[in-house]
C-alpha positions in Angstrom: 99.8 108.3 80.1 100.0 108.1 83.9 96.3 108.0 84.3 94.1 105.2 85.7 93.7 103.6 82.3 96.8 102.6 80.4 96.9 104.0 76.8 97.5 101.8 73.7 101.3 102.2 73.9 101.4 101.2 77.6 99.1 98.3 76.9 101.1 97.0 73.9 104.4 97.3 75.9 102.8 95.5 78.9 101.6 92.7 76.7 105.0 92.1 75.3 106.5 91.8 78.8 103.6 89.6 79.9 104.1 87.2 77.0 107.8 87.0 77.7 107.2 86.1 81.4 104.5 83.7 80.5 106.9 81.8 78.3 109.1 81.0 81.3 106.3 79.5 83.3 104.8 76.0 83.2 101.4 77.4 84.2 99.8 80.7 85.1 96.2 81.2 86.4 96.6 84.9 86.1 99.3 87.3 85.0 99.1 91.0 84.5 101.7 93.6 83.6 100.9 97.3 83.9 103.4 99.8 82.5 103.1 103.6 83.2 104.7 106.3 81.1 103.6 108.9 78.6 104.0 108.9 74.8 106.8 111.5 74.7 108.8 109.5 77.3 108.1 106.2 75.6 109.6 107.4 72.3 112.8 108.0 74.2 112.6 104.6 75.9 111.7 106.0 79.3 109.2 104.2 81.5 108.0 105.5 84.9 107.1 102.2 86.4 106.3 98.5 85.8 104.0 96.5 88.0 103.7 92.7 87.6 101.0 90.7 89.4 100.3 87.0 89.1 98.4 84.2 90.7 98.9 80.4 90.5 102.3 80.7 88.8 104.1 77.3 88.4 107.8 77.7 88.0 110.4 75.1 87.0 110.7 72.0 89.2 107.0 72.2 90.1 107.4 75.1 92.4 104.1 77.0 92.6 103.4 80.5 93.9 100.0 81.4 95.2 100.6 85.0 94.3 103.4 87.4 93.2 103.7 91.2 93.1 106.7 92.9 91.6 107.0 96.7 91.2 109.8 98.8 89.7 110.6 102.5 89.6 111.8 104.1 86.4 113.1 101.8 83.6 115.2 102.6 80.6 114.4 100.8 77.4 116.2 100.7 74.0 113.5 102.5 71.9 114.8 100.7 68.7 113.9 97.3 70.2 110.2 98.5 70.6 110.0 98.7 66.8 110.7 94.9 66.7 108.2 94.0 69.3 110.9 93.5 72.0 111.6 95.2 75.4 115.3 95.5 75.8 116.6 97.3 78.9 119.6 99.6 78.5 120.5 99.1 82.2 119.5 97.0 85.1 116.7 98.1 87.3 115.8 97.3 90.9 112.4 96.0 92.0 110.5 95.1 95.2 108.6 91.9 95.3 106.2 89.9 97.5 105.8 86.2 97.0 103.2 84.0 98.7 103.4 80.2 98.9 100.7 78.1 100.5 101.3 75.0 102.6 99.9 73.0 99.7 102.4 74.7 97.3 105.4 73.7 99.5 104.2 70.1 99.9 103.6 69.8 96.2 107.2 70.8 95.5 108.5 68.4 98.2 106.4 65.5 96.6 107.7 66.2 93.1 109.7 63.7 91.2 112.6 66.2 91.0 112.9 66.8 94.7 112.3 63.1 95.6 115.3 62.1 93.5 117.4 64.8 95.2 116.4 63.5 98.7 118.2 60.2 98.1 121.8 59.8 99.4 121.6 63.1 101.2 124.8 63.8 103.2 124.4 65.4 106.6 127.5 66.5 108.4 127.4 66.4 112.2 130.4 66.8 114.6 132.8 66.2 111.8 131.1 63.0 110.7 129.2 62.5 107.5 125.9 60.5 107.4 124.2 59.3 104.2 120.4 59.5 104.5 117.5 58.6 102.1 114.5 60.8 102.8 111.3 59.1 101.9 108.5 61.5 102.8 108.5 65.1 104.0 105.4 67.2 104.9 105.5 70.8 106.0 102.8 72.6 108.0 102.8 76.4 108.3 101.8 77.5 111.7 101.0 80.8 113.5 103.7 82.8 115.3 106.2 82.5 112.4 106.8 78.8 113.0 106.5 75.7 110.9 106.4 72.0 111.5 108.2 69.4 109.4 107.6 65.6 109.5 109.9 63.3 107.7 110.5 59.5 107.2 114.0 58.5 106.4 116.5 55.6 106.3 120.2 55.9 107.3 122.1 54.0 104.5 123.9 51.8 107.0 120.5 50.6 108.4 117.3 49.3 107.0 115.3 50.8 109.9 112.9 53.6 109.1 113.1 56.6 111.3 110.1 58.9 111.6 110.3 62.2 113.4 109.0 65.7 113.4 110.1 69.1 114.6 108.7 72.6 115.1 111.1 75.4 114.0 111.3 79.1 113.3 112.9 80.0 110.0 115.2 83.0 109.5 117.3 84.3 106.6 121.1 84.1 106.6 123.9 85.0 104.3 122.2 88.0 102.9 119.0 86.2 102.0 120.7 83.3 100.2 120.1 80.7 102.9 117.2 79.8 105.2 118.3 78.7 108.7 116.0 77.0 111.2 115.8 77.4 115.0 114.5 74.1 116.3 111.9 74.7 119.0 111.0 71.0 119.7 111.7 67.7 118.1 110.4 64.1 118.5 111.7 60.9 117.0 113.6 57.7 117.6 117.4 58.3 117.7 116.9 62.0 117.1 119.1 64.8 118.3 118.4 68.5 117.9 121.7 68.7 116.0 120.6 66.1 113.5 117.1 67.6 113.2 118.6 71.1 112.5 121.0 69.7 110.0 118.4 67.6 108.3 115.7 70.2 108.1 118.0 72.9 106.9 119.1 70.6 104.1 115.4 70.0 103.2 114.9 73.8 102.9 118.0 74.0 100.7 116.5 71.4 98.4 113.4 73.6 98.0 115.9 75.9 96.2 114.2 79.3 96.3 116.5 80.2 93.4 113.8 78.5 91.3 111.9 81.8 91.7 114.4 83.3 89.3 113.3 83.6 85.7 115.3 84.7 82.7 116.8 88.1 83.3 115.3 88.5 86.8 117.1 87.5 90.1 115.5 87.6 93.5 117.1 88.1 96.9 115.0 87.1 99.9 114.7 89.9 102.4 112.0 88.8 104.9 110.1 85.6 105.7 106.8 85.6 107.5 105.1 82.3 108.3 101.3 82.6 108.8 98.7 79.9 109.2 98.9 78.0 106.0 101.0 80.6 104.1 104.6 81.6 103.7 105.0 85.3 102.8 108.3 86.4 101.3 109.5 89.9 100.9 112.3 90.2 98.3 114.4 92.6 96.3 115.2 91.8 92.7 117.4 93.0 89.9 115.9 93.0 86.5 118.7 92.8 83.8 116.2 92.1 81.0 112.6 91.2 80.8 112.1 87.6 79.5 111.8 87.4 75.7 109.7 85.0 73.7 
C-alpha cells in the first residue's frame, strides 16, 4: 500500500533487496530499502517506487561513502521470482542518486594499500614526453567555493630527490560524467609546472576510480559535483539492470 507505513509485502520485498545490497558491501552503518506498491500490483510484479538510503557504506577498495540516497520510479519485477525469495527485474530501470563523501573518506581511500600500489610507476604524459613517477603520499582537503587542495610527495624514477608540492583546483565532469577534470587555480612546489600539476592530479582522481561506486547490477553516471567544506556531494543517474542477489 502506498501509505506512510509499508505493508508486510512491501517490507518483505524491501528486506530481500536490502540483504542483496548488503552482501556487496564490506561494511554498512545503516541501510534501508523502502518499496511502495499495493498488493494487487505486487502480484503482477509492478512496483511504484524504490528508495534506498544508507550511511557509512564501505565499497570495494576501501572506498567509503558518508551517505547515499537512490530513488526510482516504477519497477517491473518477475512475479515468479518473488516466490523464491528473489527480486528479478524484467527490464532495466532508471534512478537518481546522491552520494556524499567526506574529506576523511577520500583520504582513507588514497591511503589504502590498493591505491598506494597503483601510485607506483605512474606514467604522466606531458608535451609528448612520458615521465614515470612514484607517488608516496597524497592528501586532499575539501574547501569552500567548489575547490579542493591536493598535497603530494613524489619521486621521479630518474631521480632519488623527493618533490613535495600542492595545488588548489576546481573539479568538473568531462566525457559524459566518466572523467573528472581539474582546473588548477594555484600550485607550489620545486620543479613544478601547471601542466605537470594538472596531469598529475587528474591522474590521482582517476586512481580514485569512482566506478567503485558500482555494485552488482547497478551502474552510476556522475552528473554533478559540488565541493563543500569537508564534503564532496555527487549527483548521479544510474541504471539498475538487477538488484544485487545474495
